[in-house]
N, C-alpha and C positions, 0 to 999 in steps of 0.2 A: 611741344607736346609729342609730336611725331618722333623727334629725336629720342625722347625719354622712352617711348614705347619700343623703339628699335633697340635701344641699349638694354632694356629689360628682356627683350626677346633673345638677344645675344647671350646675356647672362644665364637665362633659363636653358638655352641650348648647351652652353658650356657645362652647366651643372648636370644635365642629363648625360652628356658624354662622360663626365667624370664618374658618375654613378655606375657606368658600364665598364669601367676600367678595373683590372684586378692584378694583383701581384701575389705569387705563391712561393713560400719557402718550402723546399722538399729535400729529400735525401735518402740515402741508404747507409746503414751501419752494419757491416758484415765482417765477422772475425771467426777464425777457427783455430783449434789447438790440435796438435797431433805430431806425427813423426814423418820424416822423409829421409830417404837414403838414395844418393846419386852415385852410381858407379862404385868404385872401390873406396870412396870416402866414407868416413865414419857416419853412422846414422845420427840425425839431429832431432831433438824434441823442440818443436817450434810453436810460436803463436804468430799467425799470419793474417793479413787483411784480405778480404774479398774472396771467400771460398766459392760462393755462388754468384754474387755480383760485386763489382768494384765499389768500394766505399766512396761516397760522394755527398756533396750538398750543393744546392743551387737555388737560384731565383729565376722564375719565369713569369711572364705576364702578358697581358693583352689589353688593347683598348679598341672599343667599337668605333670605327670611323664612319659608319653609316653605309647604306647600300650593300650590306652583306660583307663589307671589307673590315678587316681587323689589322692593327699593328701588333706585332709580337716580338718578344725578346727572350733569350735564354742565356744565363750566365752560370756555368757549372764547373765546379772544381773537384778533382779527385784527390783523395788523401789515403794514407795508410793508417788504419785504425790501431795497428800494433805499436806504432811509433809516434803517430801524430804528424808525421812529415807529409809534405806535398807529394802527390803521386809523380809529378814532373817538376823538378826543382826549377825555380825561377819563373814559373808560369802561374799567374793569379787564377786563371780559369783554364786548366789543362784539358778539360773534356770538351767544353763548348763555350763559345762567346759569339753570339749572333743576334742580329736584328732582322726583321723582315715583315712581310705582309701575307695575309691569308684571306681567301675568299672562295667563291664558288669555282673559280679557276684552279684552285689548288693552293700550295704554299711556296713562297720564295724566301730563302734565307741568305744572308751575307755575313761572312766572318769566318771564324774557326768552327767548321761544321763537320759532322761525320759524313763520309762519302756514301754514295748510293750503294756501292758494293758492301760496305760495312753494315748498312742498314738491314741487309737480308742474309748475309753469309752464314750466320749462326742460327738461323730461324729453326732449323730441324736438328740441332745438336742434341744428342741424348745426355743423360745424367745432368739435366738441368742447366746445360751450357755453363758448367762450373769449372773450377780448378781440377775436378775429378773426371771431367769429360776426357775420353781417351785422346781426342785430337789436340787437347791442350799441350800434350807432350810429344805428339807424333806428326803434326802438320807443320809444314814450312810456310804455308800460305797465310797463316795467322800470326806469325812470329815477326816482331820488329827486327830481330837479328838477321832475318833473311831479306829485309828491305821493305816489308809491307808497311804502308802508311794508312792508318785508320781515319784520322781526323786532322788533315794538314791545314796549315794556315792559308789565309787569303782565298777563302772558298765562296762559291756561288752554287746554290742548290735549289732545285725545283722538285716538288712532290705533287703528283696529280691527284685529283679526287679518285675515289673508287668507282669503277664502271663494272657493274655485275661481278664484283669481287676482285677485279684487276686494277692494280695500282702501278704507275710508272714513276721512276725516280731518276733524275739526272743531276750530276754534280761535276764541278770543275774548279780546281785550285790553281791559282797563278803562282809561278815561281818568282816573279818580279825581278828576274835576273840577279837574284841575291843568294849568296852562298848559304847553305843550310836549308834552303827551300826546294820544293819540287813542283813540277807541273803534273797534276793528277786529274785525269778524266775518268769518270765512272758512270755506268748506267745499270739499272736493275728493273725487273718486272716481277711483281709478286701477285699471287692469286690466293684468295682465302674465301671459301664458300662451302658451308656444310662441313663434312668430315675431312675434306681435302684442303691442304695448304701446300703451295709450291712456289719456288722462286728461281730465277736465273739472273746472274750478275756478271759484269765484266769491269775490270779496272786496268788502266794503263798509267804508268808513272815514270818520270825521268827527273832525277835530281840535278840541280845546277852543278856543272863541272864534271858530270859523268856522261860518257858516251853511251853506255848501255841503258836501255829502258827495260822495265819489267811489266809483264802482263799477268793478270790474275783472272781466272774464270771459276765460277761456282754454280752448281746446280744442286738444289735440295728440295725435299718434299717430306710431308708427314701425312698419315691417314689414321683417323680415329675410328677404330672398329667397335668402339663401345667398351669392350672388355679390356682392350689394350690399344695403345697408339704406336704405330710403326713409324720409324724415322730413318732417313737415309740422305747422304750427300756425296757429291763428287766435286773435287777441286783440282785446279791445275795452276802451276806457276811456271812462266816461261821468261827466262832472262836471255836477251839476245846475244849474250856471250857464250851460249851453249848449255847453260845449266837449266835443267827442267825437273819439276816435281809433279807427280801424279798421285792423287790422294782420294781415298773414299772412306766412308764411315757408315755404320749401321747401328741401329739402336731400337729400344722398346721401352715404353713407359707403362707400368702396370699399377693401377690404383688398388691398394689393399683395403682401403676404407675411404670415406669421403674426405678425410683430412690426412691421409697417409699414402704416399706414392713411392714405388720402387722403380728405379730406372737403371738400365744397363746398356753398355755400348762397346763396340769394337771399331778401331781405326787402323788404317794401313797407309803408308806413304812410301813411294819409291823415288829416289833421286838419281838423275843421270847427268853426266857431263859430256857433251858432244856425242850422245848416243851410248856412252859406256856407263853401266850401272856403278854407282859409288856406294850406295847404302840403302837399306830398307828400315823404315820405322814401323813399329806396331804398338798398339796400346789397347788395354782393357780397362773399363771403368764400371763401378757399381756403387750406387748410393741410394739412400732413402731420405725423403723429406717429410717432416711432420708439421702440419700447419697448426701452430698454437693459437693463432688468431688470423684476422684478415691481413695484418701487417707484419706478423712475426712468424718466422719459420725456423725450426731446428732441423739440422741435417747431419748425416754421417755417411762415410763411404771410403772407398779405396780406389786408387788408380795405379796401374803398372804399365810403364812404357819401355820399349827397348830400341836402341839405335844399333843396328847391325851393319858393320862396315864390310864391304867386299874385300878390301885390302887388309890382309891378316896382320899387317904391321900396325894398324890403328885399332886400339882396343874398343870393343863393343861397350856400350853404356846402358845399364838398366836403372831406371828410376822408379822407386816405389813411394807412394804417398798415402798416408792414413790420416783421416781428418774427422773431427767432430766440431760442429760450429753452429752459429745462430745468425740469422739475418733479420734486421728490423728496418722497415721502410716507414718514413715519416713525411 
């Protein structure tokens, strides 16, 4: 009889735990149509994915383990809505693939995760942190072509609870001494309380087989004045081979109505090699976003960026982008 009662109690507990488990399918479908002209090349009329947010779908879930502890997982894949192709060829979950635990102590994740730096670096970007944001064409600190790694493999990440609006994040990715991997360490602190939001972040990375390491630093803040929200950021990239970038960005969000926002921004970046200036980047962006519903947004805008080389033998490059798009979250 006692054994039967014990078995029933175990089954009841298992049923209760199962009832507190959840799995969610989610995603973003974002596409825009417009024109872009890069340098002397002929202007193109294009349909492109991810005007405001990268298109993606994913699964995330949690299970209550008791005592305030939860098991969590995220599997997220990026894709190009204009072609249907994977955002990163050969990766089933190019954006995130992680499992972890969460509780009163914070959250710990293992797997392919976003770095602490990437969590906060774009928090104060104007023009909706979109393809029309001026830094999208002017900053070296956000471009994969300059070595920046946003979500490396083999990661370990900890996010603290919020203490009076302050949250800390630490991440570390192992290179496993394997070609194609990198050792990436990052930390960030962000503050959000009332009208003020601010963040500071640092990232150091070194790829296997490379002598040089790259350091990234970012400071950003925004302040809601009620009538408008002011935004600003400063970023820096230091490659220990002597290449250095210093970048800043300013912007403003102006609500024209409860569901209509106008945003504008300016960005500037300076590149030096061993103390000698090589180029200046600058950019302007302007866009409007109209909320059709809680999950669907229409947007339109323009971005113009210029790469100005000190060396007259290297042609300057101006890029102009005009876009009208729609983003739907599900």
